[in-house]
C-alpha positions as CSV (number, residue, x, y, z in Angstrom):
1,X,-68.4,216.4,37.3
2,X,-65.1,214.7,38.0
3,X,-62.9,215.1,41.1
4,X,-59.4,214.0,41.8
5,X,-59.7,214.4,45.5
6,X,-58.6,210.9,46.0
7,X,-55.2,211.4,44.4
8,X,-52.3,211.0,46.7
9,X,-50.4,214.1,45.4
10,X,-53.0,216.5,46.6
11,X,-51.6,218.2,49.6
12,X,-53.3,218.2,53.0
13,X,-53.1,221.5,54.8
14,X,-54.1,222.6,58.3
15,X,-57.4,224.3,58.7
16,X,-55.6,227.2,60.3
17,X,-53.3,227.7,57.3
18,X,-52.9,231.2,56.0
19,X,-51.0,232.2,52.8
20,X,-51.1,228.7,51.3
21,X,-51.4,228.7,47.5
22,X,-55.0,227.6,46.9
23,X,-55.3,228.9,43.4
24,X,-57.1,226.1,41.4
25,X,-55.5,224.7,38.3
26,X,-57.4,225.7,35.2
27,X,-58.0,222.6,32.9
28,X,-56.9,222.9,29.3
29,X,-60.4,221.9,28.1
30,X,-63.1,224.0,29.8
31,X,-65.9,222.8,27.5
32,X,-67.2,220.4,30.1
33,X,-67.6,221.1,33.8
34,X,-64.7,219.8,35.8
35,X,-63.9,220.2,39.5
36,X,-60.3,221.0,39.8
37,X,-59.0,220.2,43.3
38,X,-56.1,222.1,44.6
39,X,-55.8,220.8,48.2
40,X,-57.6,219.2,51.1
41,X,-57.8,220.7,54.6
42,X,-58.2,218.9,57.9
43,X,-60.6,221.5,59.1
44,X,-62.1,224.9,58.4
45,X,-61.5,228.3,59.8
46,X,-62.4,231.9,59.0
47,X,-58.9,232.7,57.9
48,X,-58.8,229.7,55.6
49,X,-62.2,230.6,54.2
50,X,-61.1,234.1,53.4
51,X,-57.8,232.9,51.9
52,X,-59.4,230.2,49.8
53,X,-62.3,232.3,48.5
54,X,-59.9,235.2,47.7
55,X,-58.0,232.8,45.4
56,X,-61.1,231.4,43.8
57,X,-61.5,228.1,45.7
58,X,-64.3,226.8,47.9
59,X,-64.7,223.6,50.0
60,X,-66.9,220.9,48.6
61,X,-66.8,217.6,50.6
62,X,-68.8,214.5,49.9
63,X,-69.9,211.9,52.4
64,X,-66.6,210.0,52.2
65,X,-64.5,213.1,52.8
66,X,-66.7,214.1,55.7
67,X,-66.2,210.8,57.4
68,X,-62.5,211.2,57.0
69,X,-62.6,214.8,58.3
70,X,-61.1,216.2,55.1
71,X,-62.5,219.0,52.9
72,X,-61.5,219.1,49.2
73,X,-60.8,222.7,48.0
74,X,-61.1,223.6,44.3
75,X,-63.1,225.2,41.6
76,X,-65.7,224.1,39.1
77,X,-64.6,225.1,35.6
78,X,-65.9,226.9,33.6
79,X,-67.2,229.3,36.2
80,X,-70.8,230.5,36.7
81,X,-71.5,234.1,37.9
82,X,-74.6,236.2,38.2
83,X,-74.4,239.9,37.7
84,X,-76.3,241.7,40.5
85,X,-78.8,244.6,40.2
86,X,-81.3,243.0,37.9
87,X,-81.8,239.3,37.0
88,X,-84.1,237.7,34.4
89,X,-87.5,236.8,35.6
90,X,-90.1,234.6,34.0
91,X,-93.7,235.8,33.6
92,X,-94.8,233.8,36.7
93,X,-91.9,235.2,38.7
94,X,-92.8,238.8,37.7
95,X,-96.2,238.1,39.3
96,X,-94.4,236.8,42.4
97,X,-92.3,239.9,42.6
98,X,-95.3,242.1,42.2
99,X,-97.1,240.3,45.0
100,X,-93.9,240.5,47.1
101,X,-93.7,244.2,46.6
102,X,-97.3,244.6,47.8
103,X,-96.5,242.3,50.7
104,X,-98.9,239.5,49.8
105,X,-98.3,236.2,48.3
106,X,-101.3,234.1,47.2
107,X,-103.4,236.0,49.7
108,X,-100.8,235.5,52.5
109,X,-98.5,238.0,54.3
110,X,-95.0,237.9,53.0
111,X,-91.6,239.3,54.1
112,X,-88.1,238.9,52.7
113,X,-85.4,239.5,55.3
114,X,-81.6,239.8,55.2
115,X,-79.7,238.2,58.1
116,X,-82.8,237.2,60.1
117,X,-82.2,234.0,62.2
118,X,-79.2,232.6,60.3
119,X,-79.1,229.5,62.5
120,X,-82.7,228.5,61.5
121,X,-82.0,229.1,57.8
122,X,-78.9,227.0,57.5
123,X,-80.4,224.2,59.5
124,X,-83.5,224.3,57.2
125,X,-81.2,224.2,54.2
126,X,-79.3,221.2,55.5
127,X,-82.5,219.3,56.3
128,X,-84.0,220.2,52.9
129,X,-81.0,218.7,51.0
130,X,-80.7,215.7,53.4
131,X,-84.3,214.7,52.5
132,X,-83.9,215.3,48.8
133,X,-80.5,213.6,48.4
134,X,-80.7,211.0,51.2
135,X,-77.7,212.8,52.6
136,X,-76.0,216.2,52.3
137,X,-72.5,217.7,51.9
138,X,-73.4,220.1,54.7
139,X,-71.9,218.2,57.6
140,X,-72.4,219.2,61.2
141,X,-68.9,220.7,61.3
142,X,-69.6,222.8,58.3
143,X,-72.9,224.0,59.7
144,X,-71.2,225.0,63.0
145,X,-68.4,226.7,61.0
146,X,-70.8,228.8,59.0
147,X,-72.7,229.8,62.1
148,X,-69.4,231.0,63.5
149,X,-68.7,232.9,60.2
150,X,-72.1,234.6,60.5
151,X,-71.2,235.9,63.9
152,X,-68.1,237.4,62.3
153,X,-70.2,239.0,59.5
154,X,-68.7,236.8,56.8
155,X,-71.7,234.4,56.2
156,X,-75.2,235.8,55.7
157,X,-78.6,234.6,54.7
158,X,-81.8,235.8,53.0
159,X,-85.0,234.2,54.2
160,X,-88.6,234.3,52.8
161,X,-91.4,234.2,55.4
162,X,-95.0,233.6,54.6
163,X,-97.5,234.2,57.3
164,X,-94.7,234.2,59.8
165,X,-93.3,230.8,58.7
166,X,-90.0,230.1,57.0
167,X,-90.8,229.3,53.3
168,X,-87.4,229.4,51.7
169,X,-84.1,231.2,51.5
170,X,-80.4,231.0,50.9
171,X,-77.1,231.6,52.5
172,X,-73.9,233.1,51.1
173,X,-70.4,234.2,52.0
174,X,-69.0,237.7,51.6
175,X,-65.3,238.4,51.1
176,X,-64.3,241.9,50.2
177,X,-66.8,243.0,47.5
178,X,-67.5,239.5,46.2
179,X,-70.5,237.3,47.1
180,X,-70.4,233.5,47.0
181,X,-73.7,231.8,46.8
182,X,-73.6,228.6,48.9
183,X,-77.0,226.9,48.9
184,X,-80.7,227.6,48.8
185,X,-84.0,225.8,49.5
186,X,-87.7,226.4,48.8
187,X,-90.7,225.0,50.7
188,X,-93.2,227.2,48.8
189,X,-93.2,227.8,45.0
190,X,-90.5,230.2,43.9
191,X,-89.5,231.1,47.4
192,X,-85.8,230.6,46.7
193,X,-86.0,232.6,43.5
194,X,-87.6,235.5,45.4
195,X,-84.7,235.3,47.8
196,X,-82.1,235.4,45.0
197,X,-83.9,238.2,43.2
198,X,-84.0,240.2,46.4
199,X,-80.3,239.6,47.1
200,X,-79.4,240.6,43.6
201,X,-81.4,243.8,43.9
202,X,-79.8,244.7,47.3
203,X,-76.2,243.8,46.1
204,X,-76.6,245.9,43.0
205,X,-77.4,249.0,45.1
206,X,-74.7,248.2,47.6
207,X,-72.1,248.1,44.7
208,X,-71.5,244.4,45.1
209,X,-71.4,243.6,41.4
210,X,-71.1,239.8,41.2
211,X,-72.5,236.6,42.9
212,X,-70.4,233.5,42.4
213,X,-73.0,230.8,41.8
214,X,-70.3,228.0,41.9
215,X,-72.7,225.4,40.3
216,X,-74.4,226.1,36.9
217,X,-77.9,224.9,38.0
218,X,-80.9,225.3,35.8
219,X,-82.3,227.6,38.5
220,X,-79.6,230.2,38.2
221,X,-79.1,229.9,34.5
222,X,-82.7,230.7,33.8
223,X,-82.3,233.8,36.0
224,X,-79.5,235.1,33.8
225,X,-76.3,233.5,35.2
226,X,-73.5,233.4,32.7
227,X,-70.8,230.8,32.2
228,X,-67.4,232.5,31.9
229,X,-63.8,231.3,31.2
230,X,-61.7,230.4,34.2
231,X,-58.9,232.9,33.8
232,X,-61.3,235.8,33.4
233,X,-63.2,234.7,36.6
234,X,-60.1,234.3,38.7
235,X,-58.9,237.7,37.7
236,X,-62.2,239.3,38.5
237,X,-62.6,237.4,41.8
238,X,-59.1,238.3,43.0
239,X,-59.8,242.0,42.3
240,X,-63.1,242.1,44.1
241,X,-62.3,239.8,47.0
242,X,-59.2,241.8,47.9
243,X,-61.1,245.1,48.2
244,X,-62.3,246.5,51.6
245,X,-64.9,244.3,53.3
246,X,-68.5,245.5,52.9
247,X,-69.7,246.9,56.2
248,X,-72.5,244.5,57.0
249,X,-74.8,245.7,59.8
250,X,-74.4,244.1,63.2
251,X,-77.6,245.5,64.6
252,X,-80.7,244.5,62.7
253,X,-82.2,242.4,60.0
254,X,-83.1,244.3,56.8
255,X,-86.3,244.0,54.8
256,X,-85.4,243.5,51.1
257,X,-88.9,244.2,49.7
258,X,-88.0,247.9,49.0
259,X,-85.0,246.8,47.0
260,X,-87.2,244.5,44.9
261,X,-89.6,247.4,44.3
262,X,-86.8,249.8,43.2
263,X,-85.3,247.4,40.7
264,X,-88.4,245.8,39.3
265,X,-90.5,249.0,39.4
266,X,-92.5,248.1,36.3
267,X,-94.0,245.3,38.2
268,X,-95.1,247.7,41.0
269,X,-97.5,250.6,41.1
270,X,-95.8,254.0,40.9
271,X,-96.8,256.4,43.6
272,X,-98.5,259.7,42.7
273,X,-95.7,261.6,44.4
274,X,-93.2,260.2,41.9
275,X,-91.1,258.5,44.6
276,X,-88.1,256.7,43.4
277,X,-85.4,254.8,45.3
278,X,-82.1,256.2,44.5
279,X,-79.4,253.7,43.7
280,X,-77.5,254.7,46.8
281,X,-77.1,253.0,50.1
282,X,-76.3,255.0,53.2
283,X,-75.7,254.1,56.8
284,X,-77.1,255.8,59.9
285,X,-75.7,255.8,63.4
286,X,-78.2,256.0,66.3
287,X,-77.7,255.0,69.9
288,X,-74.5,253.2,69.1
289,X,-76.1,251.0,66.4
290,X,-75.4,251.0,62.6
291,X,-78.4,250.9,60.3
292,X,-78.7,250.3,56.6
293,X,-80.7,253.2,55.0
294,X,-82.0,253.8,51.5
295,X,-82.0,257.2,49.9
296,X,-85.6,258.0,48.7
297,X,-85.9,260.9,46.2
298,X,-89.3,262.6,45.6
299,X,-91.1,265.9,45.0
300,X,-91.1,268.3,48.0
301,X,-94.6,268.5,49.6
302,X,-94.1,272.0,50.9
303,X,-92.5,274.0,48.1
304,X,-94.1,274.3,44.7
305,X,-90.9,275.4,42.9
306,X,-90.1,271.8,41.7
307,X,-87.4,271.1,44.3
308,X,-86.7,267.6,45.3
309,X,-86.7,266.1,48.8
310,X,-84.6,263.2,50.0
311,X,-85.3,260.8,52.8
312,X,-83.1,258.2,54.6
313,X,-85.4,255.2,54.9
314,X,-84.9,252.1,57.1
315,X,-87.2,249.2,56.2
316,X,-88.2,247.2,59.2
317,X,-90.0,243.9,59.6
318,X,-92.7,243.4,62.2
319,X,-91.5,239.8,62.6
320,X,-88.2,241.0,64.0
321,X,-88.3,241.1,67.9
322,X,-85.6,243.9,67.8
323,X,-88.0,246.4,66.0
324,X,-89.2,248.0,69.3
325,X,-85.7,248.8,70.7
326,X,-84.6,250.0,67.3
327,X,-87.6,252.2,66.9
328,X,-87.0,253.7,70.4
329,X,-83.4,254.6,69.5
330,X,-84.2,255.9,66.0
331,X,-87.0,258.2,67.0
332,X,-84.6,259.8,69.5
333,X,-82.3,260.4,66.5
334,X,-84.9,262.3,64.5
335,X,-86.5,259.5,62.6
336,X,-90.3,259.1,61.9
337,X,-92.4,256.1,61.0
338,X,-94.4,255.7,57.8
339,X,-96.1,252.3,57.4
340,X,-93.4,249.7,58.0
341,X,-90.5,252.1,57.4
342,X,-88.6,254.6,59.5
343,X,-87.4,257.7,57.7
344,X,-85.5,260.9,58.3
345,X,-85.4,263.9,55.9
346,X,-82.0,264.5,54.4
347,X,-82.6,267.0,51.6
348,X,-79.8,268.4,49.6
349,X,-81.4,271.7,48.8
350,X,-82.4,272.7,52.3
351,X,-82.8,271.4,55.8
352,X,-85.7,273.5,57.0
353,X,-87.8,270.5,58.2
354,X,-87.0,270.1,61.9
355,X,-88.2,267.1,64.1
356,X,-90.2,268.2,67.2
357,X,-91.4,266.8,70.5
358,X,-93.3,268.0,73.5
359,X,-92.2,267.5,77.1
360,X,-95.3,266.0,78.6
361,X,-94.5,266.9,82.3
362,X,-93.4,270.5,81.5
363,X,-96.4,271.2,79.2
364,X,-99.1,273.6,80.5
365,X,-102.1,274.4,78.4
366,X,-103.0,278.1,77.8
367,X,-106.4,279.6,78.2
368,X,-107.4,279.0,74.6
369,X,-106.5,275.3,74.9
370,X,-108.5,275.0,78.1
371,X,-111.5,276.4,76.3
372,X,-111.0,273.9,73.5
373,X,-110.9,271.0,76.0
374,X,-114.1,272.3,77.6
375,X,-115.9,272.5,74.2
376,X,-115.0,268.9,73.4
377,X,-115.5,267.4,76.9
378,X,-118.6,265.6,75.7
379,X,-116.7,263.5,73.1
380,X,-116.0,259.9,74.1
381,X,-112.5,258.6,73.5
382,X,-112.1,254.9,72.8
383,X,-108.7,253.2,72.5
384,X,-108.5,250.5,69.8
385,X,-105.9,248.1,68.5
386,X,-104.8,248.6,65.0
387,X,-107.0,246.9,62.5
388,X,-107.9,247.3,58.8
389,X,-109.5,250.6,58.0
390,X,-113.3,250.6,58.2
391,X,-115.7,252.2,55.8
392,X,-116.7,254.8,58.4
393,X,-113.1,255.8,59.1
394,X,-112.4,256.1,55.4
395,X,-115.4,258.4,54.8
396,X,-114.2,260.6,57.6
397,X,-110.7,260.5,56.1
398,X,-112.0,261.5,52.6
399,X,-113.9,264.5,54.0
400,X,-110.9,265.6,55.9
401,X,-108.6,265.4,52.9
402,X,-111.0,267.1,50.5
403,X,-111.4,270.0,52.9
404,X,-107.8,270.4,54.3
405,X,-105.4,268.8,51.8
406,X,-107.2,268.6,48.5
407,X,-103.9,269.0,46.5
408,X,-102.1,266.4,48.7
409,X,-101.0,263.0,47.3
410,X,-103.0,261.3,50.0
411,X,-106.3,262.9,48.9
412,X,-106.6,260.6,45.9
413,X,-105.9,257.3,47.7
414,X,-108.5,254.6,47.7
415,X,-109.4,252.8,50.9
416,X,-107.0,249.9,50.4
417,X,-104.1,252.2,49.7
418,X,-104.9,254.4,52.8
419,X,-105.2,251.3,54.9
420,X,-101.8,250.1,53.7
421,X,-100.1,253.5,54.3
422,X,-101.6,254.4,57.6
423,X,-102.8,251.2,59.1
424,X,-99.7,249.1,58.5
425,X,-97.1,249.1,61.2
426,X,-94.0,247.5,62.6
427,X,-94.6,248.8,66.2
428,X,-97.2,249.0,69.0
429,X,-99.7,251.2,67.1
430,X,-103.1,252.1,68.5
431,X,-106.1,254.1,67.4
432,X,-107.8,256.8,69.5
433,X,-111.4,257.2,68.3
434,X,-113.5,260.2,69.4
435,X,-117.2,259.9,69.0
436,X,-120.2,261.9,70.2
437,X,-121.9,260.8,73.4
438,X,-124.9,258.4,73.3
439,X,-127.3,261.2,74.3
440,X,-126.1,263.6,71.6
441,X,-128.4,264.7,68.7
442,X,-126.2,262.4,66.5
443,X,-125.2,259.7,68.9
444,X,-121.9,257.8,68.5
445,X,-120.9,259.8,65.4
446,X,-117.2,259.4,64.5
447,X,-115.5,262.8,64.8
448,X,-111.8,262.2,65.0
449,X,-109.2,259.4,64.7
450,X,-105.7,259.6,66.1
451,X,-103.1,257.1,65.0
452,X,-100.3,256.8,67.7
453,X,-97.2,254.6,68.3
454,X,-96.6,253.7,72.0
455,X,-92.9,253.5,72.7
456,X,-90.9,252.8,75.9
457,X,-90.9,256.4,77.1
458,X,-92.7,258.3,74.4
459,X,-95.8,258.5,72.2
460,X,-95.4,259.3,68.5
461,X,-98.3,261.0,66.8
462,X,-98.4,259.3,63.4
463,X,-101.5,260.9,61.8
464,X,-104.8,262.5,62.8
465,X,-107.9,263.2,60.7
466,X,-111.2,264.7,61.9
467,X,-114.5,266.2,60.9
468,X,-113.7,269.4,59.0
469,X,-117.3,270.7,59.2
470,X,-117.0,271.8,62.8
471,X,-114.1,274.3,62.8
472,X,-115.3,275.9,66.1
473,X,-114.4,272.7,68.0
474,X,-110.7,273.0,67.0
475,X,-110.4,269.2,66.8
476,X,-106.8,269.3,65.6
477,X,-105.7,271.1,68.7
478,X,-107.9,268.9,70.8
479,X,-106.3,265.8,69.3
480,X,-102.8,266.9,70.3
481,X,-104.0,267.8,73.8
482,X,-105.6,264.3,74.1
483,X,-102.4,262.7,73.0
484,X,-100.5,264.6,75.6
485,X,-102.9,263.6,78.3
486,X,-102.9,260.0,77.1
487,X,-99.1,260.0,77.4
488,X,-99.2,261.6,80.9
489,X,-101.7,258.9,82.1
490,X,-99.4,256.1,80.8
491,X,-96.2,257.5,82.3
492,X,-94.6,258.6,79.1
493,X,-92.3,261.6,78.9
494,X,-92.6,262.9,75.4
495,X,-95.0,263.3,72.5
496,X,-93.3,263.4,69.1
497,X,-95.2,265.6,66.7
498,X,-93.1,265.1,63.5
499,X,-91.5,267.8,61.4
500,X,-91.9,271.6,61.9
501,X,-91.1,273.9,59.0
502,X,-90.6,277.5,60.3
503,X,-92.7,279.9,58.4
504,X,-94.9,277.2,56.7
505,X,-98.5,278.1,57.6
506,X,-99.6,274.5,57.9
507,X,-97.1,273.8,60.6
508,X,-97.3,276.9,62.8
509,X,-99.8,275.2,65.1
510,X,-97.0,273.1,66.6
511,X,-95.3,276.1,68.1
512,X,-98.3,276.7,70.3
513,X,-97.5,273.6,72.4
514,X,-94.7,274.8,74.7
515,X,-92.1,273.9,75.8
516,X,-91.3,272.4,72.4
517,X,-88.0,270.6,71.8
518,X,-86.4,270.4,68.4
519,X,-83.8,267.9,67.1
520,X,-80.7,269.9,66.0
521,X,-77.1,268.9,65.3
522,X,-77.5,265.3,66.5
523,X,-79.3,266.3,69.7
524,X,-82.5,267.6,71.3
525,X,-82.7,271.2,72.5
526,X,-85.4,273.8,73.4
527,X,-86.8,275.6,70.4
528,X,-86.4,279.0,72.0
529,X,-82.7,278.4,72.5
530,X,-82.1,278.1,68.7
531,X,-84.3,281.0,67.7
532,X,-83.4,283.4,70.5
533,X,-82.9,287.0,69.2
534,X,-79.8,289.1,69.8
535,X,-79.2,292.9,70.2
536,X,-79.9,294.8,67.0
537,X,-77.3,295.8,64.5
538,X,-76.5,299.5,64.2
539,X,-79.0,301.4,62.0
540,X,-76.1,303.5,60.7
541,X,-74.7,300.8,58.6
542,X,-76.3,298.3,56.2
543,X,-76.9,294.7,57.1
544,X,-73.9,292.9,55.8
545,X,-74.3,289.7,53.8
546,X,-71.6,288.1,55.9
547,X,-73.8,288.5,59.0
548,X,-76.7,286.8,57.3
549,X,-74.4,284.1,56.0
550,X,-73.3,283.2,59.6
551,X,-76.9,283.1,60.7
552,X,-78.1,281.1,57.7
553,X,-75.2,278.6,58.1
554,X,-76.1,278.1,61.7
555,X,-79.6,277.2,60.7
556,X,-78.5,275.0,57.8
557,X,-80.2,277.1,55.2
558,X,-78.6,277.9,51.8
559,X,-77.4,281.4,51.3
560,X,-76.8,283.0,48.0
561,X,-74.7,285.9,49.6
562,X,-76.9,288.4,47.9
563,X,-78.5,291.4,49.6
564,X,-81.6,290.3,51.6
565,X,-84.8,291.8,50.3
566,X,-87.5,289.6,51.8
567,X,-87.2,287.7,55.0
568,X,-87.6,283.8,54.8
569,X,-88.3,283.6,58.5
570,X,-91.7,283.5,60.2
571,X,-93.2,286.8,61.6
572,X,-92.9,285.5,65.2
573,X,-89.1,285.6,64.8
574,X,-88.9,289.1,63.4
575,X,-87.8,290.2,60.0
576,X,-84.1,290.3,59.2
577,X,-83.9,293.5,57.2
578,X,-81.2,296.0,56.9
579,X,-82.2,297.8,60.2
580,X,-83.9,294.9,62.0
581,X,-82.8,292.6,64.7
582,X,-81.0,289.4,63.6
583,X,-81.5,286.1,65.4
584,X,-78.5,284.8,67.2
585,X,-76.4,282.0,65.7
586,X,-76.5,279.7,68.7
587,X,-73.5,277.7,69.8
């Protein structure tokens, strides 16, 4: 590489300059790599960064320039770019990606995060290059400048954590729809490659098509980076950099493992439910915070007519201290937790799955529930911290699935898979074990396990499985009653029961626990308020399709505007026939 930064005719501009022509001069011969300097600045600013990067230049000082407080701006020709979405991986890297998807790396816990502790990442990169090169172009002024750019959502980082320790990563700059790779480091084998592969997967789904690699290192060339002619690059760069800025989240770090899984799916096990991550990124607002979400498409678990279901998924990392307040806000916005993800159903074909919760202080058990509590009074409850699934718990789980959900996806899962799905968490998760008393005919026999999340003001019932051979005990009902009592003793106001599907037999039990609140139109309201009946229509005239249309639209169901022959509503609501009562379309 050659540089002409020492030439006297290179202008020196102010670090606050805006609108200065910083387009680098393209050399006539681009067969060898040449750094073409366009100017030097006596400082850096966000406005100068945006202006320079938009025109294709970037700062690259050496030790002499740093001592003089000057920053050469230019471009290395020919240019090196990496198309996002999918990058080339060696055989060893494919194994690394497979291990990363399954969250283990040489037997250790692994996580790949976007924008987690930017200050630590950039300091580690500077120290890494300082030790390798006996000095670094990353001066203290540049480090402080990029920290300030991160606070403005211009600079970002990807970090790889192994067993809670920083193992590698990279940082980059985002202007418009263009990404500019700045530098990377690796303290564990292939850690920086994992970071780059994860960033490429994320950027491809977010419609950020190109990463400017700046330097044609062996590292990026082996991963599929291409060397392009200067004029073609500057034209592409100007087009993408001048587009609207990508709305990077200000609220949370994002796990990139699901993006790796979606792009490199052949290196990961496919789920029996045929789940696929749609190449679509969405954003969810909850509690004044903006969250990145993925659209997950799969087969509907409730209808057997082949319809698809869609979930908005937010991957969370247990290492992020902001997980707990985020979880509290998101569950109030209708989200649920599954493993280390939070999700919300957002199906295109229907919206019949409704989030529910129970007001602990207003709940009063009926006579049947009191008898259930009396029958199970001899069971001993033990509260445990979340731990890997034991063999005894798995045997109870299998008997429960074989009896109650034989056709379910979860019925065929082995112990390790069930432990990953149910016993992995990003929150304060606990187990409530119910066993027979020591003086029972079968002492200390495991009868039921309740998995719960303890939040600031609520308890979330994640999953419950129990002995199916004693139906007279009504263990399912007893489990919910125990969770309500547990929440009351701990001063919690709500118990979240998950989704309720009106008319679906497997979910009717939830309506027995009153008063029940449902999440509707971005807020919680009593269930009876939504499903309150109105005075009947006249029996002298037919039930008009327009009336049913208004009612169906209010409940977010699809209506074909055809005469109604069979009611889709549960019996407890009454049948909407030509002469029946029609539920009110609530305000």
